[in-house]
N, C-alpha and C positions, 0 to 999 in steps of 0.2 A: 263426479268421476274424474280422475286425472287423465292427462294425456298419455299417449303411448310412451313418450319419452320419460315422463315422470314415473310410470310403472316400471320401465326398464331400469331406471336409476335406482328405484326402491329394491328391485330384484337383485341388482348388482350389490347393493349394500347388504342385503340379507345373505347373499352368497359369500361375501367377504366375512361377514360375521360368523357364518357356519365354518369357514376355513379356519378362522382364529380359534373357534371352539374346538375343532378337530385337532389343531396343533396343541392346544392346552390339554386336551384329553390324552394325546400321545405322550406329552411330557409327564403328566401325572401317572400314566400307566407305567412309564419307564421308572419313575421315582418309586412307585409301588413295587415293581419287580425288584429294584435294588434293595428296598427295605425288607421285602420277603426273603431275599437271599441272605441279608444280614441276620434276620431272625432265625433262618435255618442254620447258619453257621454258629450263632450263639446257642441255639438249642443243642446242636451237636457237642459244643464245648461243655455246656451244662450237663449233658448226659455223661460225658467223660468224667467230670468232677463227681457226679452222683455215683457212678460206678466205682470210682476210686475210693469214695467214702462209704459205699454200700448204703446210700440213702434211697428211700423210696421215691418214686416219681413216675412221670408218664412213660418212661422207657421200660417199665416193668410190664409183664404180660398181663392180660385181662384175667388170667386164671388165678392170680395171686389173691388170696383172701384178705379181708380186713385185718384179721389177727396177725397174718404174716407181715403186713405193712406196718402195723403198730409195733410188732416185735423188732423189725428192722429200724424203725424210728428210735425206739428206746436204745437199741444197741449203738446206733450212730450217735445218739446224745451222750452216751457214756464214754464213747471213744475219745481218747486224748491223742492229739497229733503233736508230737514233739520229736525232733531228731534223736536217734538213739544215743549219740554222744552226750546230749544234754541230760537225759534222764538216767543215764547209767550210773551216775554217782549221787546217791541220795544224800550223802554228807554235804556235798557242794550245794545241792538243791536246798537243803535245810539252812545252811549258812547264808546263802544268798537271799533266801526268802525272808529272813529276819533282819536284813540290813536296814540302815537308816535312810537309804535313798527312796524308799517307797512313799515318803511324805512329800517329796519335791513335786513341783508343778509338772515337770517333764514325766515323772513316774506316774502321776495321776492321769496325764494325757495318754500314756502308753496303756495303762490299765483300761481306760475308757475305750480306746481303740480295739483292744483285744476282746472286750466284752461285746462290742458291736460286730466283730468279725465272725462270719458263719463257721469258719474252720476252727476258731479258737475260743469261742464264747463259752464252751462247756468245760474248759480247763478248771482244775481246782484252784482255789484262791491263792494257795502258796505257789503254785506253778505260774500263775499270772504275775505275782509279785516277783518271782525269780526271774522271769523273762524281762519284766520292767527294770529290774536292777542291772541287767546285763547290757542294756542298750546304751548307745552314746549318740549325742547330737551331731548332725552333719548339716552344713550349710550348702544349699544348692543355689547357684545363681540362676536368675530368670533366663529362660530360653534354653537351658541345658537339658539334654536328654538324660533322664534318671535311669530308665529301663529301656533297652532296645529290643524290639520284637525279634525273636529267634535266638537270643543269647541265653546262656545258662545263668540261673540266678543263684547268688550266694548271700543275698541280703534281702530282708524285708524292711519296708519303710512305713513310718507313720508321719503323716503331714501335720506339722505343728501350726504353721501359718501359711497363708497364700493359697493358690490353687494350681493344680496341674491337670493337663488333658490326657486322657487315655485314648489311644488310637490303635486301630488294627488295619493293616494294609493301607495306611495313609488316611483312613476315614475315622473321624472323631466319634467315639462311642459315648463318652461321658466326661464330666469334670469332677475331680476329687477335691474335697475341701478338708479343713482341719478336722482331726480325729479319724480320718479315713486311713486305712492300711492297704498297702499294695506290695506285690512281690512275694507274698508268703507261699503261694501255691507252688511256684517254681523252686523255692527254697526247700520246702518240706518234701516234695515229690521228685526232686532232682530232674526236673524237666525244663525245657526251654520256655522262655516267656512267650505267651501267645499274643502279647500286645506291647505297645510302646507307651512310655509315660514321659512327658516333657512339660 
């Protein structure tokens, strides 16, 4: 059996260890609260996108039947999202879609990005080629802000090389890599950007 002094010292060490654990638990709970808030905001944003596209999802009421959900999914799959000015001239669409540019590496990159994109992957093949034929390369220097949160979008971007970070309220959400597309939601729905890209 140890002396009283040894026992007091051991008790002090255990108390200090418990304090450190309490501090760590507090920090982890704060981090968890922050992530819960981020998930809540992203879920709200996802619900807004789903409602804009009439996609089924958890925001629908429990009374919706499986047939209604399947019907909505099929309608959303058939839905084409293009600005009216672009699709209003079928002659232009036809002429552009058969251009020679759809064989270039840039055009193939654009087509691959469109097929990966949830908003645009259900476009007809000629529409994808037409969009790919209309794009032009832009060089962005490292560290530049490509999209600023809260601004109105008039362009969509496909990353050819390098990486960019997506942030919201100064907090990093994800990193985009080649073949990733961004800016299309604000472009198609005439709304402000809900994130920054740099």
